[in-house]
C-alpha positions, 0 to 999 in steps of 0.5 A: 787488583792493580790499584791494590798492587800499586799501593802495596809497592808504594808502601814498601818503597816508602818504608825504605825511604822512611828508614833512610830518613830516620837513620839520617836524623840520628846518625848523618845529620849530627855528623854534618853538625860536627859530631864525632864518633865519640860524641855519637857513642855517648848517646848510647852509654849514658852520662857516667861512661869513661872516655875509654868506654865511649871510644870502645862503644863507638868502635863496636857500633861501627861509627868509624865506618862510612855512612853507607856501610853503617846504614847497611849494618843497621838495616840488616840488623832489623832482619837478621839481628846483631851482636854487640861486643861489650869487651868482657862479653858479647850481647846478642840482639835478635831479629827484629833488632830495632836497637840495643840499650847499652844502659839496661843491656837489653834489646829494644824490641821486647820492651816495645812488645811489652808496652805496645798493648797499652798503647794499642788499647788506648788508641783502639778504644779512643778511635772508636769513640771519637769516630762515631761521636764526631761523625754523628755530631757532624752529620746532625749539625749539617742536617740542622744547620743554624739550629740550637744543636748545631751552634751548641755542638760546634761551640763544644767542638771548638772548645775540644780542639782548643783544650790540651789533653793534659788539661782535660785529663787532669780535670777528669782525674780530679773530678771523676776519679778522686772526688767522684770515683766513677772511673779508675785512678791514673796508672790503672791498667788490666790486660784484656786477656785477664779481665775484659771488663776491668780493661775497659773500666781502667781505660774508659776515662783516658778514652773519653778524654782523648776522644773529646779532643779528636771528635771535635775535629771530626765533627767540624770536618764532617759538618763541612763535608756534609754541607758541601755534599748535600748540595750536589746534583746527585743528591737532588737526583736521589731525592727526586727518585723518591729514595727515603731521606735516611738512604739519601743521607747515609748512602749518598751524602755521608759516603761522599763526605767520608774521604777527608775523614778517612784521610785524617783518621789514618794519620791520627790512628797511626800517630797514636799507635806510635805512642800517645805521649801526652795521654799516657803521661797524664794518666801514668799509663806504661805504653810506648809514649811514656816509654819514649819520654823515659828514654829521652830523660835518660838519653837512651838513644836506641830506645828513642830510635826504636819507637821512632821506627815503630811509629813511622811503620804504623803511620805508613801502614795506616795510610796504606789501609786508608788508600785501600778504603778509598776504593771502597768508599769512592769507586772513582778512585779505582779508575 
């Protein structure tokens, strides 16, 4: 219980620190580089705004206030919302207010909620595939070290790590969606609440493409961990007790090799939940990644800031879950 409480407090403190860092990147560092309040305001109103509009926007956003006061208003808006005086009218951004797009005149949070199911679906399916495929391949390769399967699997894993997602994704679309129509074409997405089978069919090729990249890394890492663990004294002791080989491998060998797997799994899953940019762009999926790319193209800073905060939140939460799972996988962590 003490271990869990410590991790929860550390995660809360880390979230505050992350918010400070994100605020500094978008607001403080540009000031240090010589940006003026008007320069910062141009990132909110787009390229075609007049000088009067830019100045009024800078004033309404509080860019003339001290930096600490700007951070306080920005952080408070996340929890209680904020009103933006547009001159002729006042726009309200309800809590949680992660930003307000002055180009589309809409809050950022509803857009994120609308796009998040696509990214969550992509990350969930791909992570299950790469976790099971990568760990299983790594275990078999370690147990059959030097065999044909080991050499072939590690060669394929090396290729999977080396090939970028936009290359394998486009090749997969060209051959398995357009030439041989086994999978859905790019841009296809059906919500799971409408039709679970159509949802899985539409995302199967993106899942496989993304899992091929990550499972290669997991296979190599699992193999290295298993080779080290299977030579430990407690493995020989377990075998000397007459335990079945399956029990020795799964309950003792694999359990000891899972700690680094959990570490990178938490990081990878957190990054994907923040937006799988290349995968969504390659397959034309309207998730958080494509939403971020479109915001960058349009120089819509509030949208970029909102997705950055969401991505940071999921990374922190994923690592919190991983820390809690450490205590389950390895009892020594609790002590």
